[in-house]
C-alpha positions in Angstrom: 132.3 -15.4 150.8 129.5 -13.4 149.2 130.0 -10.2 147.3 128.7 -7.1 148.9 127.4 -4.0 147.2 129.0 -0.6 148.0 126.0 0.4 150.0 126.2 -2.7 152.3 129.9 -2.4 153.1 130.5 -1.2 156.6 132.5 1.9 156.8 134.7 1.9 159.9 137.9 3.5 158.9 138.3 7.3 159.1 140.4 9.8 157.2 140.7 13.3 158.6 142.4 16.3 156.9 142.6 20.0 157.3 142.0 22.1 154.2 141.4 25.7 153.5 137.9 27.1 153.7 138.2 27.9 150.0 139.1 24.3 149.2 136.1 23.1 151.2 133.8 25.4 149.4 135.1 24.2 146.0 134.6 20.6 147.1 131.1 21.3 148.3 130.2 23.1 145.1 131.6 20.3 143.0 129.9 17.6 145.1 126.6 19.4 144.8 127.0 19.7 141.0 127.4 15.9 140.9 124.5 15.4 143.3 126.8 13.8 145.9 127.7 14.5 149.5 131.3 15.8 150.0 132.5 12.5 151.5 131.3 10.5 148.4 132.6 13.0 146.0 136.1 13.2 147.6 136.3 9.4 148.1 135.2 8.8 144.5 137.8 11.2 143.2 140.6 9.8 145.4 139.8 6.2 144.5 139.8 7.1 140.8 143.2 8.8 141.1 144.5 5.9 143.3 143.5 3.3 140.7 145.2 5.4 138.0 148.4 5.6 140.0 148.5 1.9 140.8 147.8 1.0 137.2 150.6 3.2 136.0 152.9 1.4 138.5 151.8 -2.0 137.4 151.9 -1.6 133.7 155.1 -2.8 132.1 156.8 -0.1 130.2 159.4 -1.2 127.7 162.0 0.7 125.8 161.9 0.3 122.0 164.8 -2.2 122.2 163.0 -4.3 124.8 159.8 -4.2 122.8 161.7 -5.5 119.7 163.2 -8.3 121.8 159.8 -9.3 123.0 158.3 -9.3 119.5 161.2 -11.3 118.1 160.8 -13.8 120.9 157.1 -14.2 120.1 157.9 -14.7 116.4 160.4 -17.5 117.0 159.3 -21.1 116.6 158.1 -22.6 119.8 160.4 -25.1 121.5 159.4 -27.9 123.9 161.0 -27.7 127.3 160.9 -31.3 128.5 160.6 -30.4 132.2 157.7 -28.0 131.5 156.0 -30.5 129.3 156.2 -33.2 132.0 154.8 -30.8 134.6 151.9 -29.9 132.3 151.1 -33.6 131.7 151.3 -34.2 135.5 148.9 -31.4 136.2 146.4 -32.5 133.5 146.5 -36.1 134.9 145.8 -34.8 138.4 142.8 -32.9 137.1 141.5 -36.0 135.3 142.0 -38.1 138.4 140.7 -35.4 140.6 
């Protein structure tokens, strides 16, 4: 699959909304100030906010106690788990034999 630029992506989905005339005027003014059409301006703002919301949902947030536990675990001496070591060797061998 080849990557496509934003300009070449076919836009087939629609989003309709009802807003006040004042809100529309504000959007038009803001879009014009950014030298964009209203659709591009609204979509850009909505996508930026959407990414922020999703990032906040996906980022792990730890309490102080949990953070201390993570750091203590990272500071401990590594130990070999035989089953995991065997699996790693097996995967490496598969890659070599390919």
